[in-house]
matplotlib code that plots the C-alpha trace (Angstrom):
import matplotlib.pyplot as plt

x = [-33.2, -32.3, -30.3, -28.4, -26.0, -24.5, -27.2, -30.2, -32.3, -33.2, -35.1, -36.7, -38.4, -38.1, -35.6, -38.1, -39.8, -35.8, -34.4, -30.7, -29.5, -26.1, -24.7, -27.2, -29.8, -33.2, -35.6, -39.5, -40.1, -42.6, -40.2, -38.1, -38.2, -40.2, -38.1, -34.8, -33.8, -34.3, -33.7, -30.7, -29.7, -27.0, -28.1, -27.7, -29.0, -28.4, -28.1, -30.3, -32.6, -33.2, -33.3, -32.0, -32.8, -30.1, -31.3, -29.1, -29.6, -31.0, -29.6, -29.1, -29.6, -26.3, -26.8, -24.8, -24.3, -25.9, -26.1, -29.2, -30.5, -33.4, -35.1, -38.5, -39.9, -37.4, -37.0, -39.8, -36.7, -34.8, -38.4, -37.1, -33.5, -34.6, -37.3, -39.2, -40.8, -38.5, -40.1, -39.3, -37.0, -33.9, -30.5, -27.8, -24.3, -21.5, -22.1, -25.2, -24.7, -27.5, -27.9, -29.9]
y = [79.7, 83.0, 84.1, 87.2, 89.1, 92.7, 92.6, 92.6, 89.0, 87.8, 84.7, 83.3, 80.2, 77.8, 74.8, 72.3, 73.9, 73.6, 71.3, 70.2, 69.0, 68.2, 70.8, 73.3, 74.8, 75.0, 77.9, 77.1, 79.6, 81.5, 82.7, 84.7, 88.7, 90.3, 92.0, 90.1, 88.0, 88.5, 85.7, 85.5, 83.9, 81.8, 78.5, 75.5, 71.4, 69.7, 65.8, 64.4, 67.5, 68.7, 72.5, 75.2, 78.6, 81.4, 85.0, 88.1, 88.7, 92.2, 94.0, 97.5, 98.1, 96.6, 93.1, 89.8, 87.7, 84.5, 84.5, 81.8, 79.8, 77.4, 74.4, 75.2, 72.0, 69.3, 65.4, 63.3, 61.1, 63.9, 63.7, 60.2, 60.6, 64.3, 63.1, 66.2, 68.0, 70.8, 72.8, 76.1, 76.2, 78.6, 78.2, 80.7, 81.1, 81.3, 85.3, 84.1, 83.5, 81.2, 81.1, 79.8]
z = [53.9, 52.3, 49.0, 49.6, 47.3, 48.1, 51.7, 49.5, 49.8, 46.6, 47.7, 50.7, 52.2, 54.8, 54.0, 53.7, 50.5, 48.9, 47.2, 46.9, 43.6, 43.5, 46.4, 45.0, 47.0, 44.6, 45.9, 45.0, 42.1, 44.9, 46.8, 44.6, 44.9, 42.9, 39.8, 41.3, 38.4, 34.2, 32.2, 30.3, 26.8, 27.9, 26.7, 28.4, 28.8, 31.1, 29.6, 32.8, 34.2, 30.4, 28.4, 31.2, 32.0, 32.9, 34.6, 35.6, 39.0, 39.9, 43.7, 44.5, 41.0, 40.1, 37.7, 38.0, 34.8, 35.0, 38.3, 38.9, 36.6, 36.8, 34.3, 33.4, 32.0, 33.4, 31.8, 33.5, 34.7, 36.7, 39.1, 39.7, 40.4, 42.0, 44.2, 43.3, 40.3, 40.8, 37.1, 37.7, 41.0, 41.1, 42.1, 42.6, 41.6, 44.1, 43.9, 45.9, 49.5, 50.6, 54.8, 57.1]

ax = plt.figure().add_subplot(projection="3d")
ax.plot(x, y, z, "-o")
ax.set_aspect("equal")
plt.show()
């Protein structure tokens, strides 16, 4: 599967390496294109997943604010709910198309 914005692939991995959580595809950290994400200072804590890290998505010189997020150290109880360790996996906002 691919995550694409402005005709630029910013993440790519086989479907069986992705996780679907609450309707969002989460890509493994190793699948993210180098330089595609820049940490954002936007704060958020999910009540069941834990502290979230937002990222600006950079594609072809254009920055899309808070276009991605991850949970670097999710709550351990979230692993049971998701069925896998999703530490550092990255999901994308509506500006990014995830295609099979």
